[in-house]
KEFIPA-326673 format. One record per residue (C-alpha): chain; residue number from 1; residue in three letters; x, y, z. Coordinates in pm, whole numbers, plus 50000, padded with zeros to 5 digits. Layout:
BEGIN
A NUM Ala X Y Z
...
***
This chain:
BEGIN
A 1 Met 45371 85009 77212
A 2 Ala 45280 85224 76920
A 3 Arg 45493 85548 76905
A 4 Pro 45287 85884 76937
A 5 Ser 45212 86095 76639
A 6 Ser 45426 86400 76556
A 7 Leu 45122 86606 76681
A 8 Thr 45119 86431 77002
A 9 Leu 45483 86449 77039
A 10 Thr 45444 86829 76995
A 11 Ala 45237 86862 77291
A 12 Arg 45407 86612 77493
A 13 Met 45742 86781 77451
A 14 Ala 45616 87138 77500
A 15 Leu 45449 86969 77801
A 16 Ile 45765 86819 77924
A 17 Ala 45911 87169 78023
A 18 Leu 45623 87336 78205
A 19 Ala 45245 87449 78287
A 20 Val 44843 87562 78567
A 21 Thr 44660 87937 78646
A 22 Gly 44605 88240 78883
A 23 Ala 44683 88561 79030
A 24 Pro 44893 88895 78921
A 25 Pro 45220 88850 78769
A 26 Pro 45525 89000 78954
A 27 Ala 45712 89296 78839
A 28 Ser 46065 89148 78826
A 29 Ala 46158 88807 78916
A 30 Gln 46519 88866 79021
A 31 Thr 46399 89083 79291
A 32 Pro 46158 88964 79576
A 33 Ser 45883 88894 79327
A 34 Gly 45906 88552 79236
A 35 Ala 46071 88425 79510
A 36 Asp 45850 88596 79743
A 37 Leu 45544 88433 79580
A 38 Leu 45708 88094 79604
A 39 Glu 45802 88142 79971
A 40 Glu 45458 88223 80052
A 41 Ala 45360 87875 79905
A 42 Ser 45364 87588 80154
A 43 Pro 45658 87424 80306
A 44 Lys 45888 87183 80114
A 45 Val 46086 86894 80184
A 46 Val 46440 87039 80275
A 47 Gly 46658 87050 79962
A 48 Val 46396 87040 79716
A 49 Pro 46333 87364 79515
A 50 Phe 45959 87310 79477
A 51 Ala 45659 87282 79708
A 52 Val 45281 87191 79720
A 53 Gly 45119 87501 79574
A 54 Glu 45361 87605 79338
A 55 His 45172 87732 79049
A 56 Leu 45283 87844 78733
A 57 Arg 45133 87981 78396
A 58 Tyr 45298 87983 78049
A 59 Lys 45201 88137 77718
A 60 Val 45255 87893 77428
A 61 Lys 45384 88039 77082
A 62 Tyr 45476 87928 76758
A 63 Gly 45712 88139 76601
A 64 Ile 45562 88500 76662
A 65 Phe 45226 88371 76706
A 66 Ser 45050 88290 77030
A 67 Val 44902 87939 77024
A 68 Gly 44773 87858 77359
A 69 Glu 44858 87843 77726
A 70 Ala 45054 87567 77941
A 71 His 45019 87529 78325
A 72 Met 45210 87351 78592
A 73 Thr 45109 87294 78964
A 74 Ile 45214 87089 79249
A 75 Ala 44858 87005 79341
A 76 Gly 44910 86834 79665
A 77 Ile 45044 86525 79868
A 78 Asp 44895 86183 79789
A 79 Thr 44987 85838 79879
A 80 Ile 45073 85556 79626
A 81 His 45128 85206 79765
A 82 Gly 45156 85365 80113
A 83 Met 45450 85624 80038
A 84 Pro 45393 86000 79988
A 85 Thr 45406 86154 79667
A 86 Tyr 45372 86493 79499
A 87 Val 45087 86537 79261
A 88 Ala 45237 86719 78985
A 89 Glu 44984 86823 78695
A 90 Trp 45046 86969 78373
A 91 Arg 44819 87091 78122
A 92 Leu 44861 87227 77778
A 93 Lys 44574 87356 77577
A 94 Gly 44589 87556 77248
A 95 Ser 44595 87501 76874
A 96 Val 44894 87454 76660
A 97 Leu 44850 87464 76257
A 98 Gly 44483 87412 76298
A 99 Tyr 44510 87130 76522
A 100 Gly 44371 87160 76878
A 101 Ile 44558 87031 77157
A 102 Asp 44406 86979 77521
A 103 Glu 44625 86749 77735
A 104 Thr 44681 86687 78096
A 105 Phe 44947 86493 78249
A 106 Thr 45000 86388 78597
A 107 Ser 45293 86240 78774
A 108 Trp 45290 86111 79122
A 109 Ile 45644 86180 79267
A 110 Asp 45798 86010 79563
A 111 Thr 45870 86312 79815
A 112 Glu 46189 86136 79923
A 113 Gly 46337 85970 79630
A 114 Leu 46191 86218 79365
A 115 Phe 46093 85924 79135
A 116 Ala 45771 85837 78978
A 117 Arg 45537 85616 79125
A 118 Arg 45221 85662 78898
A 119 Phe 45209 85850 78551
A 120 Val 44857 85958 78370
A 121 Lys 44870 86110 78003
A 122 Asp 44526 86226 77923
A 123 Gln 44519 86323 77561
A 124 Gly 44157 86326 77491
A 125 Glu 44111 86022 77267
A 126 Arg 44442 85875 77390
A 127 Tyr 44467 85786 77774
A 128 Arg 44729 85582 77934
A 129 Glu 44783 85520 78290
A 130 Tyr 45116 85357 78417
A 131 Glu 45193 85226 78760
A 132 Phe 45531 85170 78872
A 133 Phe 45626 84900 79124
A 134 Pro 46009 84951 79213
A 135 Ala 46047 84657 79447
A 136 Glu 45939 84442 79165
A 137 His 46122 84633 78887
A 138 Arg 45797 84618 78716
A 139 Val 45564 84881 78511
A 140 Gln 45177 84801 78467
A 141 Arg 45003 84983 78195
A 142 Ile 44667 84988 78374
A 143 Asp 44451 85077 78079
A 144 His 44616 84846 77858
A 145 Asp 44664 84544 78118
A 146 Thr 45035 84494 77997
A 147 Thr 45356 84506 78196
A 148 Trp 45731 84513 78135
A 149 Ala 46051 84552 78302
A 150 Leu 46155 84885 78478
A 151 Pro 46511 84956 78355
A 152 Asp 46545 85125 78697
A 153 Pro 46418 85095 79028
A 154 Glu 46390 85461 79074
A 155 Pro 46189 85538 78742
A 156 Leu 46112 85892 78580
A 157 Asp 45853 85980 78327
A 158 Asp 45802 86274 78121
A 159 Ile 45708 86499 78394
A 160 Ser 45903 86367 78721
A 161 Ile 46220 86403 78486
A 162 Val 46183 86791 78483
A 163 Tyr 46122 86802 78863
A 164 Phe 46430 86589 78927
A 165 Thr 46637 86798 78714
A 166 Arg 46554 87093 78901
A 167 Thr 46747 86926 79186
A 168 Leu 47053 86894 79027
A 169 Asp 47354 87140 79028
A 170 Leu 47344 87217 78663
A 171 Asp 47704 87307 78639
A 172 Val 47764 87485 78287
A 173 Gly 47938 87226 78078
A 174 Arg 47857 86928 78272
A 175 Ser 47648 86630 78099
A 176 Tyr 47427 86427 78305
A 177 Thr 47325 86084 78180
A 178 Phe 47074 85856 78347
A 179 Asp 46927 85515 78233
A 180 Arg 46591 85581 78435
A 181 Phe 46342 85653 78173
A 182 Tyr 46039 85418 78262
A 183 Asn 46044 85300 77894
A 184 Asp 46391 85137 77808
A 185 Glu 46389 85288 77445
A 186 Gly 46392 85618 77581
A 187 Asn 46748 85569 77749
A 188 Pro 46974 85720 77831
A 189 Ile 46829 86045 77921
A 190 Val 47107 86305 77849
A 191 Leu 47124 86652 78009
A 192 Asn 47372 86883 77864
A 193 Val 47404 87219 78071
A 194 Leu 47497 87478 77786
A 195 Arg 47536 87815 77953
A 196 Lys 47385 88088 78161
A 197 Asp 47171 88338 78020
A 198 Arg 46938 88592 78103
A 199 Arg 46542 88570 77986
A 200 Glu 46258 88854 77990
A 201 Val 45925 88691 78017
A 202 Gly 45578 88782 78105
A 203 Ala 45646 88711 78467
A 204 Gly 45968 88955 78483
A 205 Glu 46342 88912 78375
A 206 Phe 46533 88600 78521
A 207 Asn 46895 88481 78530
A 208 Thr 46876 88138 78392
A 209 Val 47064 87821 78336
A 210 Val 47016 87661 78008
A 211 Val 46977 87301 77962
A 212 Arg 46951 87082 77605
A 213 Pro 46777 86736 77711
A 214 Ile 46791 86441 77487
A 215 Ile 46550 86148 77517
A 216 Gln 46644 85846 77296
A 217 Thr 46299 85843 77117
A 218 Asp 46150 86014 76805
A 219 Gly 46043 86375 76890
A 220 Leu 46124 86736 76970
A 221 Phe 46396 86630 77220
A 222 Ser 46551 86339 77002
A 223 Glu 46922 86360 76957
A 224 Gly 47030 86588 76688
A 225 Gly 46744 86855 76782
A 226 Asp 46773 87191 76929
A 227 Ala 46557 87187 77235
A 228 Glu 46651 87419 77532
A 229 Ile 46498 87456 77841
A 230 His 46576 87779 78083
A 231 Phe 46560 87713 78458
A 232 Ser 46576 88023 78667
A 233 Asp 46947 88053 78829
A 234 Asp 46840 88054 79189
A 235 Glu 46706 87811 79462
A 236 His 46368 87736 79284
A 237 Arg 46487 87630 78956
A 238 Met 46158 87712 78792
A 239 Val 46115 87677 78411
A 240 Val 46112 88014 78266
A 241 Tyr 46134 87949 77907
A 242 Met 46140 87661 77651
A 243 Lys 46192 87612 77294
A 244 Val 46197 87339 77052
A 245 Asp 46247 87328 76681
A 246 Gly 46252 86951 76588
A 247 Pro 46271 86845 76238
A 248 Phe 45889 86842 76141
A 249 Leu 45842 87215 76294
A 250 Pro 45913 87496 76042
A 251 Leu 45918 87733 76332
A 252 Asn 46018 87716 76691
A 253 Leu 45760 87625 76973
A 254 Thr 45844 87823 77250
A 255 Leu 45692 87832 77601
A 256 His 45712 88178 77856
A 257 Leu 45645 88188 78199
A 258 Glu 45364 88458 78248
A 259 Glu 45268 88418 78617
A 260 Ile 45400 88279 78932
A 261 Leu 45074 88209 79160
A 262 His 45028 88160 79520
A 263 Ala 44974 87850 79685
A 264 Glu 44608 87711 79692
A 265 Pro 44459 87714 80041
A 266 Gly 44393 87399 80233
A 267 Gly 44475 87052 80170
A 268 Pro 44779 86846 80285
A 269 Gln 45098 87050 80235
A 270 Thr 45380 86820 80360
A 271 Pro 45432 86421 80397
A 272 Asp 45336 86485 80764
A 273 Asp 45012 86593 80652
A 274 Val 44910 86269 80476
A 275 Pro 44640 86057 80607
A 276 Asp 44743 85698 80726
A 277 Ser 44545 85577 80421
A 278 Gly 44474 85711 80067
***
């Protein structure tokens, strides 16, 4: 499979930490602000720091310049092969160095095992759809009618890896290593927990735990890069801030949490609400 271009990688790796729209931002995220907004969202599976209705908006900057917005939402619960999944949708829209970006990535994440069952990359002229068959240790690329062996029966894609990371302890000084990326050339995934920090963004001021992700492919999270993801150091583990300064970027690309939004009304909220077929 052909590797994506540098522009596509810029959008992909910006997406891999964030993203979708809404209501007024809280004044401070370490007070009842951000936590209260998420508590008003739908119920979540016990032990999982996110829920249906989590809806976040980010500002994207290139150096000091605002270049677009990124959005992240857990849109609902769907069934894939009869199993309930979170529908995690991320979108990045903007312009970097004169190149327009409008991309939507969607991952269907198993509500119990927190691994991917389906993954779609919609990048305008480039559309890719992957279906994962864990019991058969097989990936099928639907739009290209190709298959290959899964490296692990509980695969992770570009989106689900971030939600999975949110469930980890993230102890400072620890490194987590996984051979679970759905395309084996990306393995191992390495998550280095660097430090704790405090980050002020549009949504408020957050205590954060800083993680450096490394995926063994060309791009902004490649080994030797200086990517950082700042997760809120609380029970929600939201992505508050992310920066990358890969080898082909003269300036940092950064994402800043701007708004924490209420749950969307209606729709299935927990696995128990999922219809028998779908």
